[in-house]
PDB file of N, H, CA, C and O in Angstrom:
ATOM      1  N   UNK A   1       0.845  -1.184   0.000  1.00  0.00           N
ATOM      2  CA  UNK A   1       0.000   0.000   0.000  1.00  0.00           C
ATOM      3  C   UNK A   1       0.885   1.241   0.000  1.00  0.00           C
ATOM      4  O   UNK A   1       1.868   1.324   0.737  1.00  0.00           O
ATOM      5  N   UNK A   2       0.525   2.176  -0.821  1.00  0.00           N
ATOM      6  H   UNK A   2      -0.273   2.109  -1.420  1.00  0.00           H
ATOM      7  CA  UNK A   2       1.275   3.417  -0.944  1.00  0.00           C
ATOM      8  C   UNK A   2       0.974   4.326   0.248  1.00  0.00           C
ATOM      9  O   UNK A   2      -0.179   4.706   0.452  1.00  0.00           O
ATOM     10  N   UNK A   3       1.993   4.681   1.042  1.00  0.00           N
ATOM     11  H   UNK A   3       2.930   4.372   0.876  1.00  0.00           H
ATOM     12  CA  UNK A   3       1.723   5.512   2.230  1.00  0.00           C
ATOM     13  C   UNK A   3       1.200   6.899   1.885  1.00  0.00           C
ATOM     14  O   UNK A   3       0.491   7.509   2.686  1.00  0.00           O
ATOM     15  N   UNK A   4       1.545   7.407   0.695  1.00  0.00           N
ATOM     16  H   UNK A   4       2.121   6.911   0.045  1.00  0.00           H
ATOM     17  CA  UNK A   4       1.071   8.734   0.328  1.00  0.00           C
ATOM     18  C   UNK A   4      -0.414   8.740   0.012  1.00  0.00           C
ATOM     19  O   UNK A   4      -1.092   9.743   0.233  1.00  0.00           O
ATOM     20  N   UNK A   5      -0.925   7.630  -0.504  1.00  0.00           N
ATOM     21  H   UNK A   5      -0.374   6.815  -0.683  1.00  0.00           H
ATOM     22  CA  UNK A   5      -2.364   7.520  -0.753  1.00  0.00           C
ATOM     23  C   UNK A   5      -3.106   7.525   0.578  1.00  0.00           C
ATOM     24  O   UNK A   5      -4.142   8.176   0.719  1.00  0.00           O
ATOM     25  N   UNK A   6      -2.568   6.795   1.552  1.00  0.00           N
ATOM     26  H   UNK A   6      -1.727   6.267   1.437  1.00  0.00           H
ATOM     27  CA  UNK A   6      -3.184   6.747   2.871  1.00  0.00           C
ATOM     28  C   UNK A   6      -3.199   8.133   3.506  1.00  0.00           C
ATOM     29  O   UNK A   6      -4.207   8.535   4.086  1.00  0.00           O
ATOM     30  N   UNK A   7      -2.106   8.860   3.405  1.00  0.00           N
ATOM     31  H   UNK A   7      -1.287   8.533   2.933  1.00  0.00           H
ATOM     32  CA  UNK A   7      -2.049  10.214   3.960  1.00  0.00           C
ATOM     33  C   UNK A   7      -3.047  11.111   3.248  1.00  0.00           C
ATOM     34  O   UNK A   7      -3.715  11.928   3.882  1.00  0.00           O
ATOM     35  N   UNK A   8      -3.151  10.960   1.932  1.00  0.00           N
ATOM     36  H   UNK A   8      -2.609  10.296   1.418  1.00  0.00           H
ATOM     37  CA  UNK A   8      -4.101  11.781   1.173  1.00  0.00           C
ATOM     38  C   UNK A   8      -5.532  11.492   1.618  1.00  0.00           C
ATOM     39  O   UNK A   8      -6.324  12.415   1.808  1.00  0.00           O
ATOM     40  N   UNK A   9      -5.865  10.205   1.785  1.00  0.00           N
ATOM     41  H   UNK A   9      -5.222   9.455   1.630  1.00  0.00           H
ATOM     42  CA  UNK A   9      -7.210   9.842   2.221  1.00  0.00           C
ATOM     43  C   UNK A   9      -7.495  10.357   3.633  1.00  0.00           C
ATOM     44  O   UNK A   9      -8.573  10.889   3.898  1.00  0.00           O
ATOM     45  N   UNK A  10      -6.519  10.197   4.542  1.00  0.00           N
ATOM     46  H   UNK A  10      -5.644   9.765   4.327  1.00  0.00           H
ATOM     47  CA  UNK A  10      -6.686  10.684   5.913  1.00  0.00           C
ATOM     48  C   UNK A  10      -6.848  12.196   5.929  1.00  0.00           C
ATOM     49  O   UNK A  10      -7.675  12.737   6.664  1.00  0.00           O
ATOM     50  N   UNK A  11      -6.051  12.868   5.112  1.00  0.00           N
ATOM     51  H   UNK A  11      -5.380  12.428   4.515  1.00  0.00           H
ATOM     52  CA  UNK A  11      -6.122  14.327   5.052  1.00  0.00           C
ATOM     53  C   UNK A  11      -7.478  14.781   4.537  1.00  0.00           C
ATOM     54  O   UNK A  11      -8.097  15.680   5.108  1.00  0.00           O
ATOM     55  N   UNK A  12      -7.940  14.157   3.454  1.00  0.00           N
ATOM     56  H   UNK A  12      -7.437  13.428   2.991  1.00  0.00           H
ATOM     57  CA  UNK A  12      -9.234  14.532   2.893  1.00  0.00           C
ATOM     58  C   UNK A  12     -10.351  14.315   3.910  1.00  0.00           C
ATOM     59  O   UNK A  12     -11.227  15.166   4.056  1.00  0.00           O
ATOM     60  N   UNK A  13     -10.327  13.188   4.610  1.00  0.00           N
ATOM     61  H   UNK A  13      -9.615  12.496   4.491  1.00  0.00           H
ATOM     62  CA  UNK A  13     -11.368  12.897   5.601  1.00  0.00           C
ATOM     63  C   UNK A  13     -11.287  13.867   6.779  1.00  0.00           C
ATOM     64  O   UNK A  13     -12.317  14.326   7.275  1.00  0.00           O
ATOM     65  N   UNK A  14     -10.072  14.181   7.229  1.00  0.00           N
ATOM     66  H   UNK A  14      -9.236  13.808   6.826  1.00  0.00           H
ATOM     67  CA  UNK A  14      -9.910  15.118   8.344  1.00  0.00           C
ATOM     68  C   UNK A  14     -10.399  16.506   7.956  1.00  0.00           C
ATOM     69  O   UNK A  14     -11.024  17.194   8.763  1.00  0.00           O
ATOM     70  N   UNK A  15     -10.120  16.918   6.731  1.00  0.00           N
ATOM     71  H   UNK A  15      -9.613  16.359   6.076  1.00  0.00           H
ATOM     72  CA  UNK A  15     -10.586  18.227   6.256  1.00  0.00           C
ATOM     73  C   UNK A  15     -12.099  18.233   6.171  1.00  0.00           C
ATOM     74  O   UNK A  15     -12.742  19.211   6.552  1.00  0.00           O
ATOM     75  N   UNK A  16     -12.671  17.147   5.675  1.00  0.00           N
ATOM     76  H   UNK A  16     -12.149  16.353   5.366  1.00  0.00           H
ATOM     77  CA  UNK A  16     -14.137  17.049   5.577  1.00  0.00           C
ATOM     78  C   UNK A  16     -14.778  17.116   6.969  1.00  0.00           C
ATOM     79  O   UNK A  16     -15.766  17.820   7.177  1.00  0.00           O
ATOM     80  N   UNK A  17     -14.199  16.372   7.912  1.00  0.00           N
ATOM     81  H   UNK A  17     -13.396  15.800   7.743  1.00  0.00           H
ATOM     82  CA  UNK A  17     -14.726  16.380   9.283  1.00  0.00           C
ATOM     83  C   UNK A  17     -14.641  17.774   9.898  1.00  0.00           C
ATOM     84  O   UNK A  17     -15.583  18.235  10.543  1.00  0.00           O
ATOM     85  N   UNK A  18     -13.513  18.438   9.695  1.00  0.00           N
ATOM     86  H   UNK A  18     -12.747  18.064   9.171  1.00  0.00           H
ATOM     87  CA  UNK A  18     -13.341  19.794  10.237  1.00  0.00           C
ATOM     88  C   UNK A  18     -14.313  20.769   9.565  1.00  0.00           C
ATOM     89  O   UNK A  18     -14.853  21.659  10.222  1.00  0.00           O
ATOM     90  N   UNK A  19     -14.531  20.604   8.279  1.00  0.00           N
ATOM     91  H   UNK A  19     -14.092  19.881   7.745  1.00  0.00           H
ATOM     92  CA  UNK A  19     -15.482  21.460   7.564  1.00  0.00           C
ATOM     93  C   UNK A  19     -16.894  21.264   8.099  1.00  0.00           C
ATOM     94  O   UNK A  19     -17.656  22.224   8.213  1.00  0.00           O
ATOM     95  N   UNK A  20     -17.242  20.030   8.426  1.00  0.00           N
ATOM     96  H   UNK A  20     -16.623  19.250   8.334  1.00  0.00           H
ATOM     97  CA  UNK A  20     -18.568  19.756   8.993  1.00  0.00           C
ATOM     98  C   UNK A  20     -18.697  20.408  10.363  1.00  0.00           C
ATOM     99  O   UNK A  20     -19.735  20.988  10.680  1.00  0.00           O
ATOM    100  N   UNK A  21     -17.647  20.315  11.180  1.00  0.00           N
ATOM    101  H   UNK A  21     -16.803  19.844  10.923  1.00  0.00           H
ATOM    102  CA  UNK A  21     -17.666  20.981  12.486  1.00  0.00           C
ATOM    103  C   UNK A  21     -17.829  22.485  12.322  1.00  0.00           C
ATOM    104  O   UNK A  21     -18.630  23.104  13.022  1.00  0.00           O
ATOM    105  N   UNK A  22     -17.070  23.075  11.399  1.00  0.00           N
ATOM    106  H   UNK A  22     -16.419  22.572  10.831  1.00  0.00           H
ATOM    107  CA  UNK A  22     -17.162  24.517  11.157  1.00  0.00           C
ATOM    108  C   UNK A  22     -18.551  24.900  10.656  1.00  0.00           C
ATOM    109  O   UNK A  22     -19.081  25.947  11.029  1.00  0.00           O
ATOM    110  N   UNK A  23     -19.141  24.056   9.812  1.00  0.00           N
ATOM    111  H   UNK A  23     -18.711  23.206   9.508  1.00  0.00           H
ATOM    112  CA  UNK A  23     -20.482  24.326   9.297  1.00  0.00           C
ATOM    113  C   UNK A  23     -21.511  24.289  10.423  1.00  0.00           C
ATOM    114  O   UNK A  23     -22.434  25.104  10.451  1.00  0.00           O
ATOM    115  N   UNK A  24     -21.355  23.350  11.348  1.00  0.00           N
ATOM    116  H   UNK A  24     -20.605  22.689  11.326  1.00  0.00           H
ATOM    117  CA  UNK A  24     -22.282  23.275  12.483  1.00  0.00           C
ATOM    118  C   UNK A  24     -22.201  24.538  13.332  1.00  0.00           C
ATOM    119  O   UNK A  24     -23.225  25.057  13.776  1.00  0.00           O
ATOM    120  N   UNK A  25     -21.004  25.027  13.557  1.00  0.00           N
ATOM    121  H   UNK A  25     -20.172  24.606  13.197  1.00  0.00           H
ATOM    122  CA  UNK A  25     -20.827  26.268  14.322  1.00  0.00           C
ATOM    123  C   UNK A  25     -21.455  27.430  13.571  1.00  0.00           C
ATOM    124  O   UNK A  25     -22.137  28.270  14.159  1.00  0.00           O
ATOM    125  N   UNK A  26     -21.218  27.469  12.271  1.00  0.00           N
ATOM    126  H   UNK A  26     -20.664  26.788  11.793  1.00  0.00           H
ATOM    127  CA  UNK A  26     -21.766  28.549  11.444  1.00  0.00           C
ATOM    128  C   UNK A  26     -23.294  28.547  11.493  1.00  0.00           C
ATOM    129  O   UNK A  26     -23.917  29.606  11.556  1.00  0.00           O
ATOM    130  N   UNK A  27     -23.892  27.364  11.464  1.00  0.00           N
ATOM    131  H   UNK A  27     -23.385  26.503  11.413  1.00  0.00           H
ATOM    132  CA  UNK A  27     -25.354  27.254  11.527  1.00  0.00           C
ATOM    133  C   UNK A  27     -25.863  27.715  12.888  1.00  0.00           C
ATOM    134  O   UNK A  27     -26.880  28.404  12.971  1.00  0.00           O
ATOM    135  N   UNK A  28     -25.167  27.341  13.945  1.00  0.00           N
ATOM    136  H   UNK A  28     -24.341  26.782  13.878  1.00  0.00           H
ATOM    137  CA  UNK A  28     -25.566  27.785  15.287  1.00  0.00           C
ATOM    138  C   UNK A  28     -25.494  29.300  15.418  1.00  0.00           C
ATOM    139  O   UNK A  28     -26.360  29.917  16.039  1.00  0.00           O
ATOM    140  N   UNK A  29     -24.466  29.895  14.835  1.00  0.00           N
ATOM    141  H   UNK A  29     -23.762  29.394  14.331  1.00  0.00           H
ATOM    142  CA  UNK A  29     -24.292  31.341  14.935  1.00  0.00           C
ATOM    143  C   UNK A  29     -25.358  32.119  14.165  1.00  0.00           C
ATOM    144  O   UNK A  29     -25.674  33.255  14.519  1.00  0.00           O
ATOM    145  N   UNK A  30     -25.909  31.516  13.118  1.00  0.00           N
ATOM    146  H   UNK A  30     -25.651  30.593  12.830  1.00  0.00           H
ATOM    147  CA  UNK A  30     -26.945  32.225  12.356  1.00  0.00           C
ATOM    148  C   UNK A  30     -28.327  32.032  12.976  1.00  0.00           C
ATOM    149  O   UNK A  30     -29.330  32.514  12.449  1.00  0.00           O
ATOM    150  N   UNK A  31     -28.364  31.309  14.119  1.00  0.00           N
ATOM    151  H   UNK A  31     -27.550  30.917  14.547  1.00  0.00           H
ATOM    152  CA  UNK A  31     -29.575  31.139  14.914  1.00  0.00           C
ATOM    153  C   UNK A  31     -30.735  30.518  14.138  1.00  0.00           C
ATOM    154  O   UNK A  31     -31.892  30.910  14.293  1.00  0.00           O
ATOM    155  N   UNK A  32     -30.392  29.536  13.299  1.00  0.00           N
ATOM    156  H   UNK A  32     -29.453  29.218  13.174  1.00  0.00           H
ATOM    157  CA  UNK A  32     -31.412  28.748  12.611  1.00  0.00           C
ATOM    158  C   UNK A  32     -31.210  27.292  12.979  1.00  0.00           C
ATOM    159  O   UNK A  32     -30.088  26.858  13.239  1.00  0.00           O
ATOM    160  N   UNK A  33     -32.280  26.553  13.000  1.00  0.00           N
ATOM    161  H   UNK A  33     -33.191  26.905  12.790  1.00  0.00           H
ATOM    162  CA  UNK A  33     -32.199  25.130  13.316  1.00  0.00           C
ATOM    163  C   UNK A  33     -31.656  24.378  12.106  1.00  0.00           C
ATOM    164  O   UNK A  33     -31.859  24.783  10.962  1.00  0.00           O
ATOM    165  N   UNK A  34     -30.975  23.293  12.376  1.00  0.00           N
ATOM    166  H   UNK A  34     -30.810  22.963  13.306  1.00  0.00           H
ATOM    167  CA  UNK A  34     -30.418  22.455  11.318  1.00  0.00           C
ATOM    168  C   UNK A  34     -31.509  21.989  10.367  1.00  0.00           C
ATOM    169  O   UNK A  34     -31.285  21.867   9.163  1.00  0.00           O
ATOM    170  N   UNK A  35     -32.678  21.733  10.908  1.00  0.00           N
ATOM    171  H   UNK A  35     -32.860  21.832  11.887  1.00  0.00           H
ATOM    172  CA  UNK A  35     -33.797  21.254  10.108  1.00  0.00           C
ATOM    173  C   UNK A  35     -34.318  22.304   9.128  1.00  0.00           C
ATOM    174  O   UNK A  35     -35.022  21.965   8.176  1.00  0.00           O
ATOM    175  N   UNK A  36     -33.978  23.582   9.354  1.00  0.00           N
ATOM    176  H   UNK A  36     -33.407  23.858  10.127  1.00  0.00           H
ATOM    177  CA  UNK A  36     -34.425  24.657   8.470  1.00  0.00           C
ATOM    178  C   UNK A  36     -33.673  24.674   7.145  1.00  0.00           C
ATOM    179  O   UNK A  36     -34.084  25.357   6.207  1.00  0.00           O
ATOM    180  N   UNK A  37     -32.580  23.932   7.064  1.00  0.00           N
ATOM    181  H   UNK A  37     -32.247  23.377   7.826  1.00  0.00           H
ATOM    182  CA  UNK A  37     -31.755  23.909   5.866  1.00  0.00           C
ATOM    183  C   UNK A  37     -32.067  22.660   5.043  1.00  0.00           C
ATOM    184  O   UNK A  37     -32.286  21.576   5.585  1.00  0.00           O
ATOM    185  N   UNK A  38     -32.081  22.838   3.732  1.00  0.00           N
ATOM    186  H   UNK A  38     -31.903  23.718   3.291  1.00  0.00           H
ATOM    187  CA  UNK A  38     -32.240  21.675   2.853  1.00  0.00           C
ATOM    188  C   UNK A  38     -30.899  20.943   2.777  1.00  0.00           C
ATOM    189  O   UNK A  38     -29.865  21.481   3.174  1.00  0.00           O
ATOM    190  N   UNK A  39     -30.927  19.731   2.271  1.00  0.00           N
ATOM    191  H   UNK A  39     -31.767  19.294   1.949  1.00  0.00           H
ATOM    192  CA  UNK A  39     -29.694  18.952   2.129  1.00  0.00           C
ATOM    193  C   UNK A  39     -28.714  19.668   1.200  1.00  0.00           C
ATOM    194  O   UNK A  39     -27.507  19.654   1.439  1.00  0.00           O
ATOM    195  N   UNK A  40     -29.230  20.289   0.146  1.00  0.00           N
ATOM    196  H   UNK A  40     -30.211  20.300  -0.049  1.00  0.00           H
ATOM    197  CA  UNK A  40     -28.369  21.024  -0.783  1.00  0.00           C
ATOM    198  C   UNK A  40     -27.713  22.224  -0.101  1.00  0.00           C
ATOM    199  O   UNK A  40     -26.532  22.496  -0.314  1.00  0.00           O
ATOM    200  N   UNK A  41     -28.482  22.935   0.714  1.00  0.00           N
ATOM    201  H   UNK A  41     -29.441  22.714   0.887  1.00  0.00           H
ATOM    202  CA  UNK A  41     -27.916  24.084   1.430  1.00  0.00           C
ATOM    203  C   UNK A  41     -26.821  23.653   2.395  1.00  0.00           C
ATOM    204  O   UNK A  41     -25.792  24.318   2.514  1.00  0.00           O
ATOM    205  N   UNK A  42     -27.046  22.538   3.085  1.00  0.00           N
ATOM    206  H   UNK A  42     -27.882  21.998   2.989  1.00  0.00           H
ATOM    207  CA  UNK A  42     -26.035  22.027   4.014  1.00  0.00           C
ATOM    208  C   UNK A  42     -24.768  21.634   3.266  1.00  0.00           C
ATOM    209  O   UNK A  42     -23.662  21.899   3.738  1.00  0.00           O
ATOM    210  N   UNK A  43     -24.918  21.012   2.119  1.00  0.00           N
ATOM    211  H   UNK A  43     -25.816  20.796   1.736  1.00  0.00           H
ATOM    212  CA  UNK A  43     -23.751  20.612   1.334  1.00  0.00           C
ATOM    213  C   UNK A  43     -22.982  21.841   0.840  1.00  0.00           C
ATOM    214  O   UNK A  43     -21.752  21.827   0.802  1.00  0.00           O
ATOM    215  N   UNK A  44     -23.689  22.882   0.470  1.00  0.00           N
ATOM    216  H   UNK A  44     -24.688  22.893   0.501  1.00  0.00           H
ATOM    217  CA  UNK A  44     -23.040  24.121   0.033  1.00  0.00           C
ATOM    218  C   UNK A  44     -22.249  24.737   1.180  1.00  0.00           C
ATOM    219  O   UNK A  44     -21.121  25.192   0.987  1.00  0.00           O
ATOM    220  N   UNK A  45     -22.835  24.752   2.368  1.00  0.00           N
ATOM    221  H   UNK A  45     -23.751  24.383   2.525  1.00  0.00           H
ATOM    222  CA  UNK A  45     -22.143  25.317   3.539  1.00  0.00           C
ATOM    223  C   UNK A  45     -20.884  24.522   3.840  1.00  0.00           C
ATOM    224  O   UNK A  45     -19.832  25.106   4.097  1.00  0.00           O
ATOM    225  N   UNK A  46     -20.978  23.191   3.813  1.00  0.00           N
ATOM    226  H   UNK A  46     -21.833  22.717   3.604  1.00  0.00           H
ATOM    227  CA  UNK A  46     -19.803  22.348   4.081  1.00  0.00           C
ATOM    228  C   UNK A  46     -18.750  22.564   2.998  1.00  0.00           C
ATOM    229  O   UNK A  46     -17.559  22.640   3.302  1.00  0.00           O
ATOM    230  N   UNK A  47     -19.171  22.662   1.743  1.00  0.00           N
ATOM    231  H   UNK A  47     -20.137  22.599   1.495  1.00  0.00           H
ATOM    232  CA  UNK A  47     -18.223  22.887   0.650  1.00  0.00           C
ATOM    233  C   UNK A  47     -17.500  24.229   0.813  1.00  0.00           C
ATOM    234  O   UNK A  47     -16.303  24.323   0.544  1.00  0.00           O
ATOM    235  N   UNK A  48     -18.222  25.263   1.250  1.00  0.00           N
ATOM    236  H   UNK A  48     -19.195  25.186   1.468  1.00  0.00           H
ATOM    237  CA  UNK A  48     -17.592  26.557   1.502  1.00  0.00           C
ATOM    238  C   UNK A  48     -16.553  26.455   2.612  1.00  0.00           C
ATOM    239  O   UNK A  48     -15.470  27.034   2.520  1.00  0.00           O
ATOM    240  N   UNK A  49     -16.894  25.715   3.660  1.00  0.00           N
ATOM    241  H   UNK A  49     -17.773  25.245   3.736  1.00  0.00           H
ATOM    242  CA  UNK A  49     -15.947  25.531   4.765  1.00  0.00           C
ATOM    243  C   UNK A  49     -14.718  24.730   4.307  1.00  0.00           C
ATOM    244  O   UNK A  49     -13.599  25.011   4.736  1.00  0.00           O
ATOM    245  N   UNK A  50     -14.927  23.739   3.440  1.00  0.00           N
ATOM    246  H   UNK A  50     -15.836  23.511   3.092  1.00  0.00           H
ATOM    247  CA  UNK A  50     -13.794  22.991   2.895  1.00  0.00           C
ATOM    248  C   UNK A  50     -12.887  23.911   2.081  1.00  0.00           C
ATOM    249  O   UNK A  50     -11.663  23.832   2.186  1.00  0.00           O
ATOM    250  N   UNK A  51     -13.484  24.779   1.273  1.00  0.00           N
ATOM    251  H   UNK A  51     -14.478  24.844   1.187  1.00  0.00           H
ATOM    252  CA  UNK A  51     -12.674  25.722   0.482  1.00  0.00           C
ATOM    253  C   UNK A  51     -11.848  26.630   1.386  1.00  0.00           C
ATOM    254  O   UNK A  51     -10.696  26.938   1.081  1.00  0.00           O
ATOM    255  N   UNK A  52     -12.439  27.053   2.495  1.00  0.00           N
ATOM    256  H   UNK A  52     -13.375  26.803   2.742  1.00  0.00           H
ATOM    257  CA  UNK A  52     -11.685  27.885   3.437  1.00  0.00           C
ATOM    258  C   UNK A  52     -10.487  27.131   3.997  1.00  0.00           C
ATOM    259  O   UNK A  52      -9.402  27.696   4.133  1.00  0.00           O
ATOM    260  N   UNK A  53     -10.681  25.861   4.321  1.00  0.00           N
ATOM    261  H   UNK A  53     -11.562  25.402   4.211  1.00  0.00           H
ATOM    262  CA  UNK A  53      -9.596  25.044   4.872  1.00  0.00           C
ATOM    263  C   UNK A  53      -8.510  24.841   3.823  1.00  0.00           C
ATOM    264  O   UNK A  53      -7.325  24.980   4.127  1.00  0.00           O
ATOM    265  N   UNK A  54      -8.899  24.513   2.590  1.00  0.00           N
ATOM    266  H   UNK A  54      -9.861  24.400   2.344  1.00  0.00           H
ATOM    267  CA  UNK A  54      -7.909  24.325   1.534  1.00  0.00           C
ATOM    268  C   UNK A  54      -7.146  25.618   1.258  1.00  0.00           C
ATOM    269  O   UNK A  54      -5.953  25.584   0.954  1.00  0.00           O
ATOM    270  N   UNK A  55      -7.822  26.740   1.362  1.00  0.00           N
ATOM    271  H   UNK A  55      -8.791  26.768   1.608  1.00  0.00           H
ATOM    272  CA  UNK A  55      -7.156  28.029   1.191  1.00  0.00           C
ATOM    273  C   UNK A  55      -6.112  28.237   2.294  1.00  0.00           C
ATOM    274  O   UNK A  55      -5.009  28.718   2.034  1.00  0.00           O
ATOM    275  N   UNK A  56      -6.473  27.873   3.515  1.00  0.00           N
ATOM    276  H   UNK A  56      -7.370  27.482   3.726  1.00  0.00           H
ATOM    277  CA  UNK A  56      -5.523  27.984   4.629  1.00  0.00           C
ATOM    278  C   UNK A  56      -4.329  27.065   4.417  1.00  0.00           C
ATOM    279  O   UNK A  56      -3.203  27.413   4.771  1.00  0.00           O
ATOM    280  N   UNK A  57      -4.575  25.894   3.840  1.00  0.00           N
ATOM    281  H   UNK A  57      -5.490  25.612   3.553  1.00  0.00           H
ATOM    282  CA  UNK A  57      -3.473  24.969   3.552  1.00  0.00           C
ATOM    283  C   UNK A  57      -2.496  25.610   2.583  1.00  0.00           C
ATOM    284  O   UNK A  57      -1.282  25.521   2.765  1.00  0.00           O
ATOM    285  N   UNK A  58      -3.019  26.248   1.566  1.00  0.00           N
ATOM    286  H   UNK A  58      -4.006  26.321   1.418  1.00  0.00           H
ATOM    287  CA  UNK A  58      -2.159  26.892   0.583  1.00  0.00           C
ATOM    288  C   UNK A  58      -1.331  28.001   1.223  1.00  0.00           C
ATOM    289  O   UNK A  58      -0.175  28.212   0.858  1.00  0.00           O
ATOM    290  N   UNK A  59      -1.925  28.701   2.171  1.00  0.00           N
ATOM    291  H   UNK A  59      -2.865  28.530   2.467  1.00  0.00           H
ATOM    292  CA  UNK A  59      -1.227  29.796   2.836  1.00  0.00           C
ATOM    293  C   UNK A  59      -0.179  29.302   3.829  1.00  0.00           C
ATOM    294  O   UNK A  59       0.910  29.869   3.915  1.00  0.00           O
ATOM    295  N   UNK A  60      -0.501  28.258   4.572  1.00  0.00           N
ATOM    296  H   UNK A  60      -1.386  27.798   4.502  1.00  0.00           H
ATOM    297  CA  UNK A  60       0.346  27.839   5.688  1.00  0.00           C
ATOM    298  C   UNK A  60       1.256  26.670   5.376  1.00  0.00           C
ATOM    299  O   UNK A  60       2.239  26.453   6.084  1.00  0.00           O
ATOM    300  N   UNK A  61       0.960  25.926   4.355  1.00  0.00           N
ATOM    301  H   UNK A  61       0.161  26.102   3.780  1.00  0.00           H
ATOM    302  CA  UNK A  61       1.788  24.774   4.035  1.00  0.00           C
ATOM    303  C   UNK A  61       1.160  23.491   4.534  1.00  0.00           C
ATOM    304  O   UNK A  61       0.517  23.456   5.583  1.00  0.00           O
ATOM    305  N   UNK A  62       1.357  22.458   3.775  1.00  0.00           N
ATOM    306  H   UNK A  62       1.880  22.486   2.923  1.00  0.00           H
ATOM    307  CA  UNK A  62       0.695  21.187   4.046  1.00  0.00           C
ATOM    308  C   UNK A  62       1.161  20.539   5.338  1.00  0.00           C
ATOM    309  O   UNK A  62       0.334  19.976   6.056  1.00  0.00           O
ATOM    310  N   UNK A  63       2.437  20.592   5.667  1.00  0.00           N
ATOM    311  H   UNK A  63       3.109  21.049   5.084  1.00  0.00           H
ATOM    312  CA  UNK A  63       2.916  19.918   6.873  1.00  0.00           C
ATOM    313  C   UNK A  63       2.355  20.557   8.140  1.00  0.00           C
ATOM    314  O   UNK A  63       2.045  19.861   9.107  1.00  0.00           O
ATOM    315  N   UNK A  64       2.230  21.859   8.132  1.00  0.00           N
ATOM    316  H   UNK A  64       2.482  22.424   7.346  1.00  0.00           H
ATOM    317  CA  UNK A  64       1.651  22.539   9.291  1.00  0.00           C
ATOM    318  C   UNK A  64       0.193  22.128   9.478  1.00  0.00           C
ATOM    319  O   UNK A  64      -0.264  21.916  10.601  1.00  0.00           O
ATOM    320  N   UNK A  65      -0.515  22.020   8.390  1.00  0.00           N
ATOM    321  H   UNK A  65      -0.144  22.192   7.477  1.00  0.00           H
ATOM    322  CA  UNK A  65      -1.934  21.644   8.466  1.00  0.00           C
ATOM    323  C   UNK A  65      -2.080  20.198   8.926  1.00  0.00           C
ATOM    324  O   UNK A  65      -2.950  19.888   9.740  1.00  0.00           O
ATOM    325  N   UNK A  66      -1.228  19.308   8.406  1.00  0.00           N
ATOM    326  H   UNK A  66      -0.521  19.560   7.744  1.00  0.00           H
ATOM    327  CA  UNK A  66      -1.274  17.915   8.863  1.00  0.00           C
ATOM    328  C   UNK A  66      -1.053  17.836  10.361  1.00  0.00           C
ATOM    329  O   UNK A  66      -1.713  17.061  11.052  1.00  0.00           O
ATOM    330  N   UNK A  67      -0.134  18.630  10.859  1.00  0.00           N
ATOM    331  H   UNK A  67       0.402  19.260  10.298  1.00  0.00           H
ATOM    332  CA  UNK A  67       0.135  18.636  12.297  1.00  0.00           C
ATOM    333  C   UNK A  67      -1.093  19.127  13.068  1.00  0.00           C
ATOM    334  O   UNK A  67      -1.447  18.559  14.102  1.00  0.00           O
ATOM    335  N   UNK A  68      -1.729  20.162  12.575  1.00  0.00           N
ATOM    336  H   UNK A  68      -1.441  20.623  11.735  1.00  0.00           H
ATOM    337  CA  UNK A  68      -2.914  20.698  13.233  1.00  0.00           C
ATOM    338  C   UNK A  68      -4.051  19.679  13.223  1.00  0.00           C
ATOM    339  O   UNK A  68      -4.784  19.550  14.204  1.00  0.00           O
ATOM    340  N   UNK A  69      -4.195  18.960  12.116  1.00  0.00           N
ATOM    341  H   UNK A  69      -3.600  19.065  11.319  1.00  0.00           H
ATOM    342  CA  UNK A  69      -5.253  17.968  12.004  1.00  0.00           C
ATOM    343  C   UNK A  69      -4.911  16.681  12.736  1.00  0.00           C
ATOM    344  O   UNK A  69      -5.756  15.794  12.857  1.00  0.00           O
ATOM    345  N   UNK A  70      -3.686  16.570  13.224  1.00  0.00           N
ATOM    346  H   UNK A  70      -3.000  17.291  13.125  1.00  0.00           H
ATOM    347  CA  UNK A  70      -3.288  15.405  13.989  1.00  0.00           C
ATOM    348  C   UNK A  70      -2.947  14.200  13.130  1.00  0.00           C
ATOM    349  O   UNK A  70      -3.049  13.059  13.580  1.00  0.00           O
ATOM    350  N   UNK A  71      -2.549  14.452  11.910  1.00  0.00           N
ATOM    351  H   UNK A  71      -2.466  15.379  11.545  1.00  0.00           H
ATOM    352  CA  UNK A  71      -2.188  13.356  11.013  1.00  0.00           C
ATOM    353  C   UNK A  71      -0.666  13.273  10.936  1.00  0.00           C
ATOM    354  O   UNK A  71       0.000  14.216  10.507  1.00  0.00           O
ATOM    355  N   UNK A  72      -0.135  12.147  11.353  1.00  0.00           N
ATOM    356  H   UNK A  72      -0.676  11.382  11.702  1.00  0.00           H
ATOM    357  CA  UNK A  72       1.301  11.946  11.301  1.00  0.00           C
ATOM    358  C   UNK A  72       1.737  11.490   9.916  1.00  0.00           C
ATOM    359  O   UNK A  72       1.061  10.677   9.286  1.00  0.00           O
ATOM    360  N   UNK A  73       2.840  11.999   9.452  1.00  0.00           N
ATOM    361  H   UNK A  73       3.389  12.659   9.963  1.00  0.00           H
ATOM    362  CA  UNK A  73       3.362  11.625   8.147  1.00  0.00           C
ATOM    363  C   UNK A  73       4.014  10.241   8.201  1.00  0.00           C
ATOM    364  O   UNK A  73       3.980   9.496   7.221  1.00  0.00           O
ATOM    365  N   UNK A  74       4.595   9.909   9.327  1.00  0.00           N
ATOM    366  H   UNK A  74       4.622  10.515  10.123  1.00  0.00           H
ATOM    367  CA  UNK A  74       5.353   8.664   9.441  1.00  0.00           C
ATOM    368  C   UNK A  74       4.669   7.631  10.335  1.00  0.00           C
ATOM    369  O   UNK A  74       5.329   6.740  10.869  1.00  0.00           O
ATOM    370  N   UNK A  75       3.356   7.743  10.498  1.00  0.00           N
ATOM    371  H   UNK A  75       2.820   8.467  10.064  1.00  0.00           H
ATOM    372  CA  UNK A  75       2.738   6.750  11.377  1.00  0.00           C
ATOM    373  C   UNK A  75       1.287   6.646  11.318  1.00  0.00           C
ATOM    374  O   UNK A  75       0.697   5.831  12.029  1.00  0.00           O
TER     375      UNK A  75
END
């Protein structure tokens, strides 16, 4: 198994999970219930949060982000 594929998969999943957490906070801050959003609206919010995370990765560097997400390169 290619270790870089595993890191890529872990990174993608960690970014997705973090984007979902950020989306939940964003929904709470706008003072609307989760049920008030359609599935498409929720997906758009999560996608926006993912774009923000990927933008931060570009600014800060991939190794720093992996460390923040708790993903080890060698383990």
